ROLUMVO-651285 format. One line per field, with one value per residue (C-alpha): residue number from 0; x, y, z. Coordinates in nm, 4 decimals, decimal comma. Layout:
N
num: c(NUM; ...);
px: c(X; ...);
py: c(Y; ...);
pz: c(Z; ...);
//
This chain:
525
num: c(0; 1; 2; 3; 4; 5; 6; 7; 8; 9; 10; 11; 12; 13; 14; 15; 16; 17; 18; 19; 20; 21; 22; 23; 24; 25; 26; 27; 28; 29; 30; 31; 32; 33; 34; 35; 36; 37; 38; 39; 40; 41; 42; 43; 44; 45; 46; 47; 48; 49; 50; 51; 52; 53; 54; 55; 56; 57; 58; 59; 60; 61; 62; 63; 64; 65; 66; 67; 68; 69; 70; 71; 72; 73; 74; 75; 76; 77; 78; 79; 80; 81; 82; 83; 84; 85; 86; 87; 88; 89; 90; 91; 92; 93; 94; 95; 96; 97; 98; 99; 100; 101; 102; 103; 104; 105; 106; 107; 108; 109; 110; 111; 112; 113; 114; 115; 116; 117; 118; 119; 120; 121; 122; 123; 124; 125; 126; 127; 128; 129; 130; 131; 132; 133; 134; 135; 136; 137; 138; 139; 140; 141; 142; 143; 144; 145; 146; 147; 148; 149; 150; 151; 152; 153; 154; 155; 156; 157; 158; 159; 160; 161; 162; 163; 164; 165; 166; 167; 168; 169; 170; 171; 172; 173; 174; 175; 176; 177; 178; 179; 180; 181; 182; 183; 184; 185; 186; 187; 188; 189; 190; 191; 192; 193; 194; 195; 196; 197; 198; 199; 200; 201; 202; 203; 204; 205; 206; 207; 208; 209; 210; 211; 212; 213; 214; 215; 216; 217; 218; 219; 220; 221; 222; 223; 224; 225; 226; 227; 228; 229; 230; 231; 232; 233; 234; 235; 236; 237; 238; 239; 240; 241; 242; 243; 244; 245; 246; 247; 248; 249; 250; 251; 252; 253; 254; 255; 256; 257; 258; 259; 260; 261; 262; 263; 264; 265; 266; 267; 268; 269; 270; 271; 272; 273; 274; 275; 276; 277; 278; 279; 280; 281; 282; 283; 284; 285; 286; 287; 288; 289; 290; 291; 292; 293; 294; 295; 296; 297; 298; 299; 300; 301; 302; 303; 304; 305; 306; 307; 308; 309; 310; 311; 312; 313; 314; 315; 316; 317; 318; 319; 320; 321; 322; 323; 324; 325; 326; 327; 328; 329; 330; 331; 332; 333; 334; 335; 336; 337; 338; 339; 340; 341; 342; 343; 344; 345; 346; 347; 348; 349; 350; 351; 352; 353; 354; 355; 356; 357; 358; 359; 360; 361; 362; 363; 364; 365; 366; 367; 368; 369; 370; 371; 372; 373; 374; 375; 376; 377; 378; 379; 380; 381; 382; 383; 384; 385; 386; 387; 388; 389; 390; 391; 392; 393; 394; 395; 396; 397; 398; 399; 400; 401; 402; 403; 404; 405; 406; 407; 408; 409; 410; 411; 412; 413; 414; 415; 416; 417; 418; 419; 420; 421; 422; 423; 424; 425; 426; 427; 428; 429; 430; 431; 432; 433; 434; 435; 436; 437; 438; 439; 440; 441; 442; 443; 444; 445; 446; 447; 448; 449; 450; 451; 452; 453; 454; 455; 456; 457; 458; 459; 460; 461; 462; 463; 464; 465; 466; 467; 468; 469; 470; 471; 472; 473; 474; 475; 476; 477; 478; 479; 480; 481; 482; 483; 484; 485; 486; 487; 488; 489; 490; 491; 492; 493; 494; 495; 496; 497; 498; 499; 500; 501; 502; 503; 504; 505; 506; 507; 508; 509; 510; 511; 512; 513; 514; 515; 516; 517; 518; 519; 520; 521; 522; 523; 524);
px: c(-0,0035; 0,1369; 0,0470; 0,0980; 0,1056; 0,0679; 0,0340; 0,2357; 0,1674; 0,3097; 0,6140; 0,4436; 0,1705; 0,4183; 0,6104; 0,2828; 0,1965; 0,5567; 0,5027; 0,2524; 0,2855; 0,5150; 0,4995; 0,5916; 0,5710; 0,5352; 0,4066; 0,3145; 0,2211; 0,0314; -0,3166; -0,1629; 0,1285; -0,1116; -0,3214; -0,0069; 0,1328; -0,1850; -0,2142; -0,0165; -0,1108; -0,3670; -0,4155; -0,3875; -0,3393; -0,4081; -0,4919; -0,6560; -0,4050; -0,4572; -0,7688; -0,8922; -1,0985; -1,2943; -0,9955; -0,7624; -0,9996; -1,0631; -0,6960; -0,6287; -0,6198; -0,5738; -0,6964; -0,9014; -0,9052; -0,8587; -0,7629; -0,8167; -0,6046; -0,8752; -1,2479; -1,3446; -1,3719; -1,4811; -1,1568; -1,2504; -1,5076; -1,6893; -1,9614; -1,6839; -1,4987; -1,8193; -1,9078; -1,5667; -1,5756; -1,3136; -1,3636; -1,3147; -1,2197; -1,1599; -1,0517; -1,3196; -1,2184; -0,8502; -0,8800; -1,1666; -0,9623; -0,7674; -1,0903; -1,2499; -0,9425; -0,9127; -1,2743; -1,2118; -0,8940; -1,0936; -1,3614; -1,0988; -0,9389; -1,2807; -1,3819; -1,0555; -0,9777; -0,6359; -0,5530; -0,6620; -0,4700; -0,1592; -0,1730; -0,2169; 0,0859; 0,2927; 0,2048; 0,3254; -0,0183; -0,1027; -0,4799; -0,6052; -0,9555; -1,0161; -0,9634; -1,1673; -1,3141; -1,5876; -1,5839; -1,7214; -1,8452; -2,2181; -2,2604; -2,4681; -2,2879; -2,5119; -2,3880; -2,5391; -2,4674; -2,3649; -2,1360; -1,7900; -1,6481; -1,9582; -1,9610; -1,5865; -1,6355; -1,9332; -1,7407; -1,4534; -1,6523; -1,8306; -1,5043; -1,5536; -1,8971; -2,0941; -2,4468; -2,4633; -2,7664; -2,7654; -2,9614; -2,9343; -3,2487; -3,0790; -2,9845; -3,2384; -3,3239; -3,1987; -2,8555; -2,8273; -2,9118; -2,6336; -2,3891; -2,5256; -2,6544; -2,9969; -3,1561; -3,3657; -3,5011; -3,2611; -3,4425; -3,4219; -3,0459; -2,9884; -3,2162; -3,0683; -2,6996; -2,4113; -2,1738; -2,2657; -2,0496; -2,1574; -2,0472; -2,2750; -2,1732; -2,2589; -2,5644; -2,8580; -3,0405; -2,7555; -2,6366; -2,7092; -2,8578; -2,7792; -2,8686; -3,0267; -3,3472; -3,1453; -2,9233; -3,2320; -3,3481; -3,0059; -2,8978; -2,7274; -2,3572; -2,3592; -2,0296; -2,0104; -1,7545; -1,7475; -1,4713; -1,6944; -1,7644; -1,7930; -2,1507; -2,3262; -2,3357; -2,4086; -2,0827; -2,2253; -2,4976; -2,2437; -2,0170; -2,3172; -2,4363; -2,0883; -2,0613; -2,3966; -2,3007; -2,5670; -2,2897; -2,0063; -1,7564; -1,6931; -1,4164; -1,4062; -1,1713; -1,3664; -1,4975; -1,7228; -1,4338; -1,0826; -0,8569; -1,1369; -1,0155; -1,2591; -1,4586; -1,6496; -1,5593; -1,1924; -1,2892; -1,4165; -1,1616; -1,3948; -1,4068; -1,1005; -0,9993; -0,7588; -0,6782; -0,8629; -0,6492; -0,8908; -0,7055; -0,3549; -0,1797; 0,1086; -0,0969; -0,3878; -0,1652; -0,0194; -0,3559; -0,5177; -0,2030; -0,2105; -0,5852; -0,5784; -0,2749; -0,4595; -0,7615; -0,5524; -0,3735; -0,6998; -0,8421; -0,5226; -0,5713; -0,9275; -1,0864; -1,3158; -1,2304; -1,3710; -1,4770; -1,5926; -1,7535; -1,9294; -1,9484; -1,7184; -1,6474; -1,8828; -1,9001; -2,0546; -2,3135; -2,4349; -2,4223; -2,6452; -2,9153; -2,8947; -2,8117; -3,1648; -3,2936; -2,9981; -3,0561; -3,4272; -3,3787; -3,1277; -3,3654; -3,6470; -3,4191; -3,3265; -3,6967; -3,7932; -3,5010; -3,5787; -3,9497; -3,8829; -3,6484; -3,6275; -3,4916; -3,6590; -3,6504; -3,6749; -3,6326; -3,8165; -3,7613; -4,0050; -3,9222; -4,1998; -4,2417; -3,9297; -3,7330; -3,7732; -3,5988; -3,2742; -2,9830; -3,1135; -2,8215; -2,6813; -3,0225; -3,0754; -2,7446; -2,8304; -3,1573; -2,9904; -2,7124; -2,9766; -3,1674; -2,8610; -2,7104; -3,0038; -2,8785; -2,5055; -2,4023; -2,2827; -1,9152; -1,9885; -2,2092; -2,0963; -2,1740; -1,9606; -2,0343; -2,4091; -2,5237; -2,2758; -2,3741; -2,7408; -2,6524; -2,4556; -2,7693; -2,9609; -3,1999; -3,3418; -3,3304; -3,5495; -3,5986; -3,8692; -3,9760; -4,3129; -4,4306; -4,7356; -4,7257; -5,0399; -5,0248; -4,6525; -4,3968; -4,1735; -4,1845; -3,9629; -4,1315; -3,9476; -4,0983; -3,9653; -4,1171; -4,0845; -4,3148; -4,6151; -4,5460; -4,4564; -4,3375; -4,3864; -4,2360; -4,2965; -4,1175; -4,0742; -3,8353; -4,0311; -3,9110; -3,5888; -3,4494; -3,6950; -3,7179; -4,0539; -4,1614; -4,5335; -4,6584; -4,5913; -4,7792; -5,1437; -5,1099; -5,0707; -4,9152; -4,5999; -4,2904; -3,9900; -3,6675; -3,4445; -3,4421; -3,5947; -3,9523; -4,2038; -4,4173; -4,7131; -5,0343; -5,3329; -5,6944; -5,9287; -6,0892; -6,0412; -5,7945; -5,5053; -5,2735; -5,2907; -5,1873; -4,9030; -4,7846; -4,8119; -4,5851; -4,3240; -4,3696; -4,3341; -3,9805; -3,9125; -3,9055; -4,0148; -4,2339; -4,1393; -4,4204; -4,7049; -4,8662; -5,1576; -5,2962; -5,5763; -5,7313; -6,0930; -6,2975; -6,2877; -5,9766; -5,6419; -5,4413; -5,0769; -4,9257; -4,5803; -4,4362; -4,1159; -3,9111; -3,5996; -3,3943; -3,4119; -3,6758; -3,5442; -3,6679; -3,8441; -4,0492; -4,1344; -4,2580; -4,4830; -4,6239; -4,6927; -4,9168; -5,1392; -5,4857; -5,5484; -5,1801; -5,1449; -4,7747; -4,4997; -4,1461; -3,8630; -3,6903; -3,3926; -3,3265);
py: c(-0,0024; 0,3401; 0,6380; 1,0064; 1,2591; 1,6145; 1,8128; 1,8248; 1,5077; 1,4178; 1,1894; 0,9195; 0,8954; 0,8747; 0,5932; 0,4088; 0,4267; 0,3064; 0,0000; -0,1345; 0,0795; 0,2632; 0,6288; 0,9516; 1,2882; 1,5748; 1,8964; 2,2307; 2,0782; 2,2974; 2,1684; 2,0917; 1,9072; 1,7038; 1,6038; 1,4686; 1,2999; 1,1238; 0,8892; 0,5949; 0,6191; 0,4069; 0,6489; 1,0210; 1,1680; 1,5411; 1,8043; 2,1308; 2,2627; 2,0331; 2,0717; 1,7305; 1,8425; 1,6369; 1,6895; 1,5271; 1,2311; 1,1699; 1,1781; 0,8988; 0,5516; 0,3441; 0,5695; 0,3847; 0,6290; 0,9918; 1,0337; 1,3649; 1,4041; 1,6066; 1,6614; 1,8932; 1,7585; 2,0724; 2,0650; 1,7308; 1,6765; 1,4000; 1,3481; 1,3041; 1,0626; 0,8574; 0,8476; 0,6957; 0,4541; 0,6301; 0,6149; 0,9433; 0,9090; 1,1631; 1,1489; 1,3200; 1,1710; 1,2476; 1,6019; 1,5517; 1,5930; 1,8791; 2,0703; 1,9980; 2,1117; 2,4341; 2,5088; 2,4784; 2,6893; 2,9571; 2,9389; 2,9733; 3,2681; 3,4256; 3,3772; 3,5218; 3,7897; 3,6340; 3,7730; 4,1222; 4,1181; 3,9800; 4,2626; 4,5222; 4,3908; 4,3858; 4,7593; 4,8265; 4,8570; 4,6936; 4,6921; 4,3884; 4,5261; 4,5855; 4,2276; 4,0635; 3,7388; 3,4868; 3,1290; 2,8150; 2,6721; 2,6224; 2,8011; 2,6595; 2,5618; 2,5406; 2,3050; 2,3374; 1,9991; 1,6766; 1,5277; 1,4022; 1,7361; 1,8517; 1,5322; 1,5659; 1,9237; 1,8245; 1,5500; 1,7750; 2,0793; 1,8551; 1,8618; 2,2341; 2,1546; 2,3157; 2,2279; 2,0990; 2,1906; 2,0783; 2,0981; 1,8343; 1,7191; 1,3837; 1,2735; 1,0801; 1,1549; 0,8132; 0,8778; 1,2170; 1,0830; 0,8215; 1,1070; 1,3082; 1,5831; 1,7510; 1,8009; 2,1090; 2,3051; 2,5551; 2,8590; 2,7106; 2,6401; 2,9970; 3,1528; 2,9744; 2,9364; 3,1441; 3,0113; 2,8817; 2,6796; 2,5539; 2,2256; 2,1585; 2,1218; 2,4174; 2,3191; 2,5109; 2,4391; 2,5648; 2,8710; 3,1754; 2,9454; 3,2098; 3,5545; 3,8774; 3,7120; 3,4431; 3,7013; 3,8865; 3,5990; 3,5249; 3,6398; 3,9703; 3,8961; 3,5508; 3,4352; 3,2606; 3,0266; 2,9136; 2,6689; 2,4668; 2,6441; 2,9986; 3,1030; 2,9059; 3,2339; 3,5496; 3,7476; 4,0947; 4,0203; 3,8795; 4,1974; 4,4119; 4,2147; 4,2364; 4,6064; 4,6792; 4,4745; 4,2082; 3,9551; 3,9985; 3,8430; 3,5851; 3,3485; 3,2635; 3,0292; 3,0040; 3,2500; 3,2627; 3,3945; 3,2951; 3,5042; 3,7219; 4,0549; 4,3368; 4,1106; 4,3232; 4,0789; 4,1805; 4,5353; 4,4184; 4,3876; 4,1560; 3,9038; 3,6700; 3,5308; 3,2655; 3,1667; 2,8325; 2,6435; 2,3833; 2,0952; 2,2511; 2,0345; 1,8005; 1,5025; 1,5878; 1,6159; 1,2723; 1,1263; 1,2321; 1,1282; 0,7745; 0,7453; 0,8375; 0,6070; 0,3075; 0,3596; 0,3874; 0,0571; -0,1147; -0,0327; -0,1528; -0,4933; -0,5142; -0,4092; -0,1202; 0,2143; 0,3524; 0,6917; 0,6847; 1,0052; 0,8447; 0,4699; 0,1573; 0,0626; -0,2065; -0,3855; -0,1869; -0,4584; -0,4438; -0,0635; -0,0488; -0,2528; -0,0913; 0,2643; 0,3822; 0,2280; 0,3728; 0,7150; 0,7011; 0,5859; 0,8597; 1,1205; 0,9805; 0,9976; 1,3585; 1,4436; 1,2732; 1,4175; 1,7726; 1,7461; 1,5899; 1,8611; 1,6726; 1,3574; 1,0234; 0,6934; 0,4480; 0,4150; 0,1389; 0,0457; -0,1809; -0,3190; -0,4500; -0,6305; -0,6682; -0,4434; -0,7101; -0,9646; -0,7761; -0,7335; -0,4168; -0,3501; -0,0795; 0,0779; 0,0884; 0,2512; 0,5098; 0,5933; 0,6358; 0,8497; 1,0812; 1,0958; 1,1941; 1,4188; 1,6547; 1,7325; 1,6533; 1,7617; 1,5491; 1,5496; 1,4018; 1,1045; 0,8552; 0,5067; 0,3451; 0,5311; 0,6014; 0,3036; 0,3504; 0,7181; 0,6143; 0,3659; 0,6356; 0,8380; 0,5514; 0,5084; 0,1652; 0,0505; -0,2236; -0,3715; -0,5930; -0,7251; -0,8103; -0,9511; -0,7247; -0,3770; -0,1814; -0,0622; -0,0750; -0,3424; -0,2300; 0,0119; 0,1418; 0,2790; 0,4779; 0,5365; 0,7587; 0,7339; 0,9520; 0,9224; 0,8349; 1,0890; 0,9329; 1,0453; 0,8104; 0,8378; 0,5952; 0,5697; 0,3498; 0,2940; 0,3111; 0,1389; 0,0339; 0,3835; 0,6655; 0,7483; 0,8673; 0,9674; 0,8794; 0,9201; 1,1409; 1,0356; 0,9804; 1,1852; 1,0077; 1,2621; 1,3227; 1,4747; 1,5596; 1,3799; 1,6780; 2,0544; 2,3056; 2,2817; 2,4173; 2,1445; 2,2798; 2,1331; 2,3556; 2,3615; 2,2291; 2,5502; 2,8224; 3,1107; 2,9537; 2,8368; 3,1683; 3,3831; 3,1403; 3,1870; 3,5685; 3,5543; 3,3793; 3,6116; 3,9209; 3,8063; 3,7076; 3,3421; 3,1498; 2,8467; 2,5698; 2,3191; 2,2372; 1,9277; 1,8891; 1,5823; 1,5159; 1,2144; 1,3313; 1,6393; 1,8712; 1,7181; 1,9057; 1,9127; 1,8662; 2,1280; 2,0884; 2,3979; 2,3366; 2,6602; 2,7762; 2,8367; 2,8053; 3,0211; 3,2512; 3,1997; 3,5421; 3,4478; 3,1116; 3,2973; 3,5121; 3,2008; 3,0400; 3,3461; 3,2995; 3,2112; 2,8445; 2,7323; 2,4661; 2,4173; 2,4924; 2,3631; 2,4460; 2,1233; 2,0734; 1,7400);
pz: c(0,0008; -0,1020; 0,1241; 0,0373; 0,3273; 0,2079; 0,5346; 0,8526; 1,0483; 1,3937; 1,3546; 1,5529; 1,2943; 1,0050; 1,1793; 1,2424; 0,8717; 0,7800; 0,9932; 0,7271; 0,4101; 0,1831; 0,2846; 0,0953; 0,2763; 0,0358; 0,1906; 0,0289; -0,3083; -0,5365; -0,6518; -0,9971; -0,8440; -0,6217; -0,9310; -1,0914; -0,7774; -0,6631; -0,9575; -0,8105; -0,4496; -0,2441; 0,0343; 0,0957; 0,4438; 0,4978; 0,7626; 0,6844; 0,4321; 0,1388; -0,0744; -0,2003; -0,4957; -0,7518; -0,9871; -0,7401; -0,6824; -1,0486; -1,1266; -0,8730; -1,0297; -0,7121; -0,4357; -0,1654; 0,1229; 0,2111; 0,5794; 0,7561; 1,0789; 1,2529; 1,2556; 0,9650; 0,6154; 0,4381; 0,2402; 0,0879; -0,1931; -0,0199; -0,2877; -0,5480; -0,3238; -0,2620; -0,6248; -0,7017; -0,4055; -0,2022; 0,1741; 0,3588; 0,7326; 1,0042; 1,3719; 1,5794; 1,9159; 1,9020; 2,0349; 2,2837; 2,5920; 2,4527; 2,3544; 2,7001; 2,8832; 2,6758; 2,7555; 3,1270; 3,0910; 2,9237; 3,1880; 3,4637; 3,2904; 3,2464; 3,6097; 3,7517; 3,4793; 3,4352; 3,0830; 3,1783; 3,5112; 3,3375; 3,0754; 3,3436; 3,5425; 3,2257; 3,1920; 3,5381; 3,7013; 4,0400; 4,0852; 4,2702; 4,3317; 3,9571; 3,8725; 4,1501; 4,0178; 4,1000; 4,2275; 4,0567; 4,3915; 4,4022; 4,0656; 3,7829; 3,4649; 3,1575; 2,8802; 2,5324; 2,3678; 2,5346; 2,2700; 2,3572; 2,4526; 2,6475; 2,8563; 2,9375; 3,0381; 3,2641; 3,4374; 3,5216; 3,6363; 3,8946; 4,0860; 4,1388; 4,3032; 4,0149; 3,9410; 3,5803; 3,3730; 3,0109; 2,6853; 2,4209; 2,2401; 2,1476; 2,4882; 2,6999; 3,0577; 3,1599; 3,0007; 3,1497; 3,5015; 3,4623; 3,4058; 3,6987; 3,4726; 3,4775; 3,1347; 3,0676; 2,7705; 2,6140; 2,7555; 3,1135; 3,0736; 2,9528; 3,2165; 3,5219; 3,4363; 3,5955; 3,3310; 2,9829; 2,7433; 2,4024; 2,2448; 1,9443; 1,5815; 1,3567; 1,1546; 1,0107; 1,3367; 1,5584; 1,3619; 1,5748; 1,8379; 2,0947; 1,9763; 2,1149; 2,2312; 2,4276; 2,5843; 2,7017; 2,9208; 3,0821; 3,4277; 3,4511; 3,4949; 3,3090; 3,1591; 2,8333; 2,6614; 2,3035; 2,2086; 1,9699; 1,6369; 1,5273; 1,4502; 1,7215; 1,9175; 1,7204; 1,7495; 1,7182; 1,9713; 2,2147; 2,1784; 2,2428; 2,5449; 2,6981; 2,6170; 2,7867; 3,0946; 3,0529; 3,0032; 3,2504; 3,0096; 2,7505; 2,6313; 2,2601; 2,0636; 1,7464; 1,4928; 1,1899; 0,9901; 1,0808; 1,1233; 1,2758; 1,1185; 1,2241; 1,4454; 1,7062; 1,9818; 1,9580; 2,0660; 2,4041; 2,6836; 2,8718; 2,5889; 2,6087; 2,2681; 2,1484; 1,7852; 1,7570; 2,0045; 2,1280; 1,9606; 1,9749; 2,2149; 2,1578; 2,2740; 2,0433; 1,7386; 1,8159; 1,8867; 1,5578; 1,3659; 1,5210; 1,4688; 1,1052; 1,0532; 1,2159; 0,9928; 0,6707; 0,7681; 0,8559; 0,5176; 0,3542; 0,5218; 0,3962; 0,7219; 0,8118; 0,9520; 1,2829; 1,1504; 0,7906; 0,6724; 0,3790; 0,3787; 0,3614; 0,0064; -0,1246; -0,4563; -0,7481; -0,7927; -0,4353; -0,4212; -0,7405; -0,5632; -0,2103; -0,2809; -0,3615; -0,0282; 0,1709; 0,0259; 0,0945; 0,4587; 0,5225; 0,3856; 0,5986; 0,9046; 0,8284; 0,7999; 1,1231; 1,3084; 1,2016; 1,2752; 1,6148; 1,7479; 2,0788; 2,2380; 2,1600; 2,3447; 2,0567; 1,6827; 1,4861; 1,1329; 0,9486; 0,6006; 0,3789; 0,0544; -0,1581; 0,0779; 0,3495; 0,1241; 0,1103; 0,3599; 0,5308; 0,7709; 0,5567; 0,5101; 0,8905; 0,9440; 0,6745; 0,8478; 1,1877; 1,0202; 0,8727; 1,1952; 1,4092; 1,1411; 1,1900; 1,5313; 1,5258; 1,1754; 0,8814; 0,9869; 1,3208; 1,2101; 0,9628; 0,8335; 1,0942; 1,4134; 1,3660; 1,5665; 1,8531; 1,8767; 1,9018; 2,1686; 2,3610; 2,3849; 2,5360; 2,2373; 2,1704; 1,8042; 1,6698; 1,3192; 1,1778; 0,8364; 0,6872; 0,3458; 0,3212; 0,1820; 0,0971; -0,2630; -0,3124; -0,4005; -0,1100; 0,1796; 0,4644; 0,7763; 1,0398; 1,3824; 1,6586; 2,0033; 2,3095; 2,6191; 2,4103; 2,1260; 1,7982; 1,4457; 1,1598; 0,8145; 0,5340; 0,2009; -0,1111; -0,3960; -0,7207; -1,0431; -0,8670; -0,8506; -0,7630; -0,3960; -0,2552; 0,0900; 0,0838; 0,4438; 0,7446; 1,0578; 0,9486; 0,6340; 0,2997; 0,0636; -0,1394; 0,0363; -0,1721; -0,0830; -0,1395; -0,1170; 0,1274; 0,2371; 0,4839; 0,6408; 0,8216; 0,9835; 0,9134; 0,9835; 0,7028; 0,5981; 0,3171; 0,3261; 0,5056; 0,2263; 0,0428; 0,3438; 0,4121; 0,0544; 0,0932; 0,3990; 0,1861; -0,1047; 0,1099; 0,2014; -0,1677; -0,1063; -0,4203; -0,4017; -0,6326; -0,5442; -0,3107; -0,1853; 0,0596; 0,2269; 0,4833; 0,6566; 0,6232; 0,5597; 0,8588; 0,9864; 0,9924; 0,6715; 0,6052; 0,3716; 0,2072; 0,0302; -0,1644; -0,1597; -0,3371; -0,0247; 0,3521; 0,5216; 0,8016; 1,1430; 1,1553; 0,8480; 0,9969; 1,3107; 1,0945; 0,9247; 1,2604; 1,3406; 1,0257; 1,1554; 1,1018; 1,1056; 1,3880; 1,3421; 1,0790; 1,0452; 0,8111; 0,6764; 0,4553; 0,2851);
//
């Protein structure tokens, strides 16, 4: 196996690769040079510096895997890799401890005004009273997101005798109790916490998750930390809240644009900033290098990686048969996950007709991947880790098969359940290739399997659909299609409006206020 390393990789990782492969290290290659070099290699190992474009992937004759020593894969054309059967792997767990420890370091610096006091002393000032801090003891720490890093932060902050309050719609009460954490709605976490730290991926659902309205309900004097992703907290709103004294201080390691030239947070003395150092420890660099090396070598031996972003390579013949079902199941999972917006206790998949005759393991994983990706982001959920992530959250997964299918040759049914509430999605593969979502809960209707759409439950009476369309039109949002379904006359209807781009939250709020609209949700598939 021949491996090309094109970014700086810890020496331990290079040595691990050399134990089972022929390795060439060539850093600072131009895109044109990489296209020429990649032709004869079986694996490519990168960090954030190398751009793995479709041109690079298509130029490769033997490439089996692209390994990213780190989390983000935005510098890799994953669809192009998938289309060519190239596995893309990353190492999301390698920097967990480093990120958690940096979060705590930032929180300590924030509580005790350490950077400001240091700078003052360097200037020759001695002003102890000005830099009086606060204790963690008996304070409430609000954690938004209980992924790997959030859990590690929580476990460590308990040693300071802090009360841990957390929001994560995909963690069950039972799992939280096992960790000694109290779950609460986001507004409650923001309202009751003395310190707040965010640990969610950046998705359409979490972008600007904390904005002006959220700052308004927080305690005066709250302190906020963001070592997760830039954009989860609105930067201008945070700078304003600190300037006005609503927020006593903040500590930020990540930014929407990096380097953050002209960022308003840099103008605030009470906002501590670091240049995206969460994973910048010697140990983390070694961990991600070893983790990516082990996955490359495993694939070279014909095994499976532990963190595949797309899917393990399968034969073209099998992929041709299963790909439509896998794609449909993933879209159904994404739909259910976005509509749920909260934790669930169980996931049930029912395969009917000809779908029940197939090996459905890959289809089930695809459904779970779509379901969790709605909350955790694509880069954090993959074909290999989807089931383990579901298990970590204490969610029960069941599968069953039946020969009977009403009106279709095959069907997949996905059910989410939580304390008596259920969401049910049903789909079918038509003519062996076309994917169709044909039922949502009790409504039999057509739901597109891609694009942006507004899904609303409305009363069964005139003059509701029109005003909803007017709301979209007033904000210059074009409607590309509409489907309506109902169970019986006089019963609520389900309205699906396909739109050209995502509908802003303010527009959705106005639609919710239209008389006769019972609920409305923006969904992207």
